[in-house]
Structure formats: C-alpha cells, structure tokens
C-alpha positions as CSV (number, residue, x, y, z in Angstrom):
1,X,-7.0,25.2,-16.4
2,X,-3.4,24.8,-17.4
3,X,-4.4,22.5,-20.2
4,X,-6.3,20.1,-18.0
5,X,-10.0,19.4,-18.0
6,X,-12.4,16.8,-16.6
7,X,-11.2,14.1,-19.1
8,X,-7.4,14.6,-18.4
9,X,-5.5,11.7,-16.9
10,X,-3.3,12.4,-14.0
11,X,-1.4,10.2,-11.5
12,X,-2.8,10.0,-8.0
13,X,0.1,8.3,-6.2
14,X,0.0,10.6,-3.1
15,X,-3.8,10.5,-2.9
16,X,-3.9,6.7,-3.1
17,X,-1.0,6.4,-0.6
18,X,-3.0,8.5,1.9
19,X,-6.2,6.4,1.3
20,X,-4.3,3.2,1.7
21,X,-2.7,4.4,5.0
22,X,-6.1,5.3,6.3
23,X,-7.5,1.9,5.4
24,X,-4.6,0.0,6.9
25,X,-5.0,2.1,10.1
26,X,-8.7,1.1,10.2
27,X,-7.8,-2.6,9.6
28,X,-5.3,-2.4,12.5
29,X,-7.8,-0.8,14.8
30,X,-10.3,-3.5,13.9
31,X,-7.8,-6.2,14.6
32,X,-7.6,-7.5,11.0
33,X,-3.9,-6.5,10.7
34,X,-1.5,-6.8,13.6
35,X,1.1,-4.2,12.6
36,X,2.5,-2.3,9.7
37,X,5.8,-4.2,10.5
38,X,4.1,-7.5,9.3
39,X,5.3,-8.9,6.0
40,X,2.8,-8.7,3.2
41,X,3.0,-12.5,2.8
42,X,1.1,-12.8,6.1
43,X,-2.0,-11.4,4.3
44,X,-1.3,-12.2,0.6
45,X,-0.5,-15.9,0.3
46,X,0.6,-15.5,-3.3
47,X,3.8,-13.8,-2.0
48,X,4.8,-16.7,0.3
49,X,8.0,-18.2,-1.0
50,X,8.7,-15.3,-3.4
51,X,11.4,-12.6,-3.4
52,X,8.7,-10.2,-2.1
53,X,7.6,-12.3,1.0
54,X,9.6,-10.2,3.5
55,X,8.4,-6.8,2.3
56,X,6.4,-5.1,5.1
57,X,3.2,-3.3,4.9
58,X,5.1,-0.2,6.1
59,X,7.5,-0.4,3.2
60,X,4.6,-0.5,0.8
61,X,2.9,2.4,2.5
62,X,6.1,4.5,2.3
63,X,6.8,3.3,-1.2
64,X,10.1,1.9,-0.1
65,X,9.8,-1.7,-1.3
66,X,11.5,-3.6,-4.1
67,X,8.2,-3.9,-6.0
68,X,8.1,-1.6,-9.0
C-alpha cells in the first residue's frame, strides 16, 4: 500500500512517545518515580554533572529537551 510493505522501515516517534508516557505513568503509580517534574539525573546517574542533568522527565516526554 502506497509503496510500503511488511519490510518497510518507518519512524515510530509518536507511538513510542505514547508507550513511554504510559510506562512513566505506571512507574509513578507504583511509586518508582515521584513526578514528571523530576530531573532525569535523579534516575539516570550518568547524567549527574552533565549539561543534561536538569532536563525533566516531562521535557523528554514532550520532546522538548535539549537532547537531540
């Protein structure tokens, strides 16, 4: 259909963003994450002390971070 078949490669940004949002929501509900306002460095130690340390989970979910 429209030049695509089962072997075609296509981006899935919106799909993955929705899945990630669902998983983050579940982690918050389970108490594993406090808030989407938390910086990612609270959960990913490799970001502590880097230019990305203050990026929030929410910014990542909304694709509004400075990570490209």
